[in-house]
N, C-alpha and C positions, 0 to 999 in steps of 0.2 A: 378373651383376646387381649385384655389389658396386661395379663401376665406375660403373654408372648411379646408385647411391645416393650415391657420392662426388660425382658431377657435380651431383646435386640439392642436396647440402649446400653445395657451392661457389656454386651459383646463388642459394641462399637468403641467403648471407652478403653478397652484393653489395647495394648500395643501389638499383640500378636493374636491372630484369629485361630481359634481352636476348631478343628473340623467337626469334632464330636458335638460341640455346643451348637454350631450352625445346623448340623444335621438334626439335632433334637428340636431346634426351633422350627425348622421346616416341616418336620414330622407333626408337630403340634398344629401348625397351620393347616397341613393337609388333612388332619383328623377333624379339624373344626369346620372345614369346607364340606358341605354335603354334596355328594355327586348329584348332578341334575337328573331329574326323573327321565327315564327313557322316553323318547318321543314316540307317540303312537305310530305304529307301522301302518302305512297306507297300503292297502291291498288293492292292486290294480287288476281288475278282472278283464282279460282281453275280450273284446266284443267279437263274437264269431260271425264271420260273414255268412250270409245265408247260403245254404248248399245249392250248388248249381242245379238247375232243373235237368232231369234226365233228358237225353236227346229224344226228340219226337220220333216216333216210329215212321219209317219211310212209307209213303202210301203204297199200298199193294198194287202192283201192275196187274191189270186184268189178264187172266190166263187166256191164252188164245184157244178159241173153241176149235176142237178138231172136227173137221167135217169129213165124213167118209163119203166118198162118191161110189155110188153103186154103178157098176158098168154091166150093162146087160149084154149078154153074149147073143150074138145073132144066131138064131137057130137056122141051120142050113136045111133046106128042104130038098 
């Protein structure tokens, strides 16, 4: 980094700024800086809501008992 500082000082002493010189200095600085390590990705697991209970079966209505009535015919004498 000391060489970069020296180059900056030399560029500042000139009366005219050369774009190529400034670009080269910036490139050296960028190469010297290490990119930060990627942050660990936080995996968010959605909590599943418990499945709704199946609807309770409706109570069976008792079937009506069919009662047959026996009709006796009167016997005519």
